[in-house]
C-alpha positions, 0 to 999 in steps of 0.5 A: 489556397491562402483563404482555405489555409486560414480556416484550417489553421484556426481549426488546428489552433482551436484543437490545440487550445482545447487539448491544452485546456483539457490537460490543464483540467486533468492536472488540476483534478490530479492535484486535487485528488493527490492532496485529498489522498496525501492528507490521509495516513491510515494505510487501508483508507489510502488504498481505498481512496486510490482505487475509488478515485482511479475508477472515477478518473478512467471510468472503469468497471473495476479497479484493484490495487495489487500490492507486492508482498515483502518477499516478492513471491505473492501479491494481495489486492489491498483494495477493490471497487466496482464489479466483483470487488468483494471477491477480489479484495484481500485475495492473495495470488502467486506473482507468477499468476495473471497480468498483475503478476506480469506487471509486478515481475517486470515492474512496468505498465501494461496496456494494449501497446505492450503486446507489440513488445512481447514474443508470439507465445506471450502475445497469444496468451494475453491478446484477448485481455489486453484491451480490457485491462490497464495496469500501471506500477506504483513506485515509491522512493524506497521501494516498488509497491505494486500497481493500479489495475483498471478492468473493463472501460465503461461503455464497452470501449478499450482503454486509450493511450490518453487513459494510460497517460492519465493513470500513469500521472495519477500513480506517480503522485499517489505512490508517495502518499501510499509509501508515507502511509506505509511508513506511518503504519510501520512507525506506529507498529514499532512504537506499539512493539516498544511499548509492549516490550517496556510493559513486559520489562516492568512486569518482569522486574516486578516479579523479580522483586517479589521473588527476591523478597520471598527468597529473603523471607525464606532465608531467615524464617523456618519453612514449616513454622514461619518463625524466625530461624537461627540466621535471623536471630543471629543477625538481630543480635549482631545489629543490637551489639 
C-alpha cells in the first residue's frame, strides 16, 4: 500500500505544480496586458483594448463593454469585438433590459453559478443563456463603471469557474486604467471648456471696447454731419484755457 501511495503523491504533486505554473503564467499575462492598457489615455482606445484582450483571454466569440450612464438609467456598449460587433457597439439600452442590465443593477458578476442564487422565476428566465454568458463588473475607485461581457465560448463549451476567476482578475486590473482614462478625458474637456470661456470673454471685452469708443464718438459728434458738436467744442476750449 505504501508503494502505491508514492506514485499517487507524485502525481498529485505534479498536478499542483502544473496548476501553480498555470497561475503564474496567467498572472504574468494579466500584468503585461494591464501595463499595455494602463499606458493608454484615450478612453475609446482603452475600451477597445480591454474588449480585444478579454476576447483573447477567454476565447469568447464576442466581448462587449457595457458602461453605465451618469444617471444610471441606461447603459451603452462602448466597445464590442467578435461576432455581431458592429451591431452592438454604441447601442444604448435601458438598465432594466438583459443580463447586462441585471449585472449593472445588482453590481455583481454573472455566470452559470449565479442561477442557484436566484428565485425560480428569474432562474427560469435566464437559465437558457447562463452558460453562454460571463459578465463581471468594472468597479473603479470613485464609482461603479460597468462591466465586461463575454458571449459564447469558442468551441461550443460553457464558460468555466476558471474563466470567471480569470476575467474577474482582469477586470479588477483594467478598471483603474479605464477610470484614469475617464478622468483624463474629463480633465481635457474642462480645459477645453475653460479655454472656450476665456476666448468668449476676450471677444466680449473687445466688443465692449468698440461699443464704448462708438458711444464716445456719438457723444461729441453730430449724428447727421459727423462734425464735432457743441460738447466737443466746449471740451476743447476748456482744455485750451
